[in-house]
N, C-alpha and C positions, 0 to 999 in steps of 0.2 A: 504494500500500500504506500502511495506517495502523497505528499502534501502540496497543494497548489500555492501560488503566490498569495492568495487570499486566506491561506491557512486551512483550507478545506481538504480533508483527507479523501483520496480517491483510490480505487483499486487498480486503475490503469489496465484493465483486462478487456479484451474485445469479446464481450459476452453480454447477452441481454440481461441476465440476472445481476451481473456486476454493475451495469449501467443503471438498472433500477435501484440498486442499493446505494449507488453514488447519489441518487436523487432523493430517495425517501427512506434511506436506511438509518438516518440519525435518530437518536432517542427523541421521543415525543411526536415525531413527524406523522406517523401513521395514526396516532391517537387524535391528532388534529383533524386528519382526514376523516376518521370515524365520526367525530362530532359534526362534520359538515355533510355527512351522508344523508342526514335527515332534513337538510335545508340550510338556508343562510343563518349565520350566527353573528352577533355583535362581539366585539373584543372582550367586553366584560363577561359575557356569557361563556365564552371559551375559557377564560381565566377561571371562572367559578367551577366549571365542569372538568377542569384538568388540574386538580389540586396538587401542588408541589412543583409545577412547571416554572413559576416565577415570571413576572411581567416582561423582563428583558429577553429571556429565552423565548417566550411566546412570540414577541415581536420579531426576533431574529428568524424563527422558523417560518412565520407567515411571510416575511420578506423573501426568503429563499424559495418558498412554495410559489409565491407570486412571480418571481423572476423565472421560474421553471414553467410557468403557464398552468400550474396545477390548481392554484387558488386565485380567485378574482376578488377585488374589493369594489363594492358598489355603494352609492349614496342611498340613504334611507331618510325618512322624515325626521328621524331623531339622531342622525349621525351617519355612521358607516357600518356595513356588514360585510362579512366574508362568505364566499360560497365557492363550491367547486366549479372550475371551468371544464370545458369539454375533455381536456386531458385528465383532469382530476376525476371526472365521472367514470373514466375507464378503469379507475382503481376500485370501483364498487365491488365487482365480483371477486377480485383477489383479496380485498380486505374482509369481505364476508366469509370467504373460504378460510382465511386465517383465523377468523373469529370462531368458526365452527370447529376447526382443528384444535384451537386453544381451549374451548369449553371442556374437552376431554382431559385437559391437563389440570383443571381446577379441582381443588379439594374443598375442605372447610375454610371459610375466610378467617383470616386473623383479625385481631381487634383493631389494627391500624389500617385495614383495607376499607375503601369506600366504594359505593356503587351509586348509580343514578337510574331513576325509573326509565328514562328514554333508552338506556342501553338494552332494556328488555325487548324493545321493538327490533333493535338490530340483531339480538339473539334469535328472535323468531324468524327474521328474514334469512339468517344464516342456516337455521335448522330445518325450516319448512321445505317440504317437497310434495307438491300436489300429485305427482305421478304415483305416489304410494296408494292413492285412492282415486283412480281416474274417473270413476262414475259418480263421484260425490260433487254436489253443488250447494254450499252453505257457507255461513260466516260465523266466525268465533271472535268474541270480544274479550279484551284483556284490560282490566283495571289494575295497574301496578302503581301503588302509592298514588301520586297525583297525576300520573300519565294514563290516558285512555287511548287505546288503538285497537284495530281489528284486522283480522286475517280472513280473506275470502278465497275459497277454493272453488273452482268452477270447471269440473270435468278435465282435470289435468293442468289447468292454468291457475296461477296464484298471484294475488295482489295484497299489499298491506297499505294501511292508511292510518294516520293519526285521527283521533276523535272517536266518538261512539258509533256503533253500528245501528242501522234502522231496525232490523229484526234478526238479531243473532240467534243461531241455534243453541249457542252456549255463551254464557258470560262468566268469566273467571275473575276473582278478586284476590290479590295477594300483595306482598311487598317486594321490592326489587331484589333484596338479598335472597329471599325464599325462592323467587322465580329462577334466579341464576343457579342456586344450589340444586334445584330440581333438574334443570337442564344439564348440569355437570354430573348428575348422578350421585351427588353428595346427600340428597334428601329424597326419599320416595314420595310420590304424590299422595299415597294413602296416609302416610305419616303426617304430611302437611295438612291433609283434610282432618285427620283425627285430632290434631293439636289446634285446629282453628287458624293455622297460618295461611291456609288457602280455602276459599269457599267458592261455590259455583251455583248457578241457576240455569235451568234449561233441561234439555233432554239428556239423561245419563248416557245414552248411547252415543251422543255427540262428543262426550268426553273421550270415549274410545277412539272415535274417528279423528278428533283433534290430536290426541296423543300419537296416533299413527302417522298423521301428516308431519308432526314435529319429530318423529323418530324416537318417541319415548315408550312405544308399545313393546314391552318385553314379556308380558304375561299372556296366557291364552285369553282371547276376548271374552269368553263366557265367564271366566273367573273374575275378570275386571268388572263386567257388568253386575255380577252378583254383589261384589263388594261395594260398588258405587251406590247401589240402591239402599245401602245401609245409612247413607248420609242424607 
């Protein structure tokens, strides 16, 4: 690895992965991209949802991402906001794939770890696969702390959106930490239900279908349905 005149370290390898890491491989960079995957954010919002980054480091990373064409700065009615540019949008699938891969590495959170409700939406986007139930067409609503979003599967197609759903087949309520723990396999959904950390309303069979779409279905369906009807 070599250092440029500006003090930036580069691999100097004629390889796509090396070129990508030269651009977005620095600490915090992909987490900034993660925050912008859900839409434009103000500087203060980014700073609040990236605890530990520091204002100078955030400014430096945004400047570099802007120079690379990954992030754009636009004026709003109350100042400025940052959003992903066309090149940054191309990072959506790679970042979601990394998120899905990383969920499997999570265990129990330590006391100094933080989470944010909107990260649950990104977790759903990374985990969901409508092709697991190609004949199903319905919507699942998630209320995670103060964040509400929904997932719609429509015969193999999948969309997610922020806000409540009009007529969800299933509505799930929980907190951000519990949601991520379930996704990581650190907490079973039945345990979360039994302790009141997760509640739901709607068709119990929709829980099975939603769990299947999210890749959480590990038990035989009939056993799951029987246990769900106890809640």
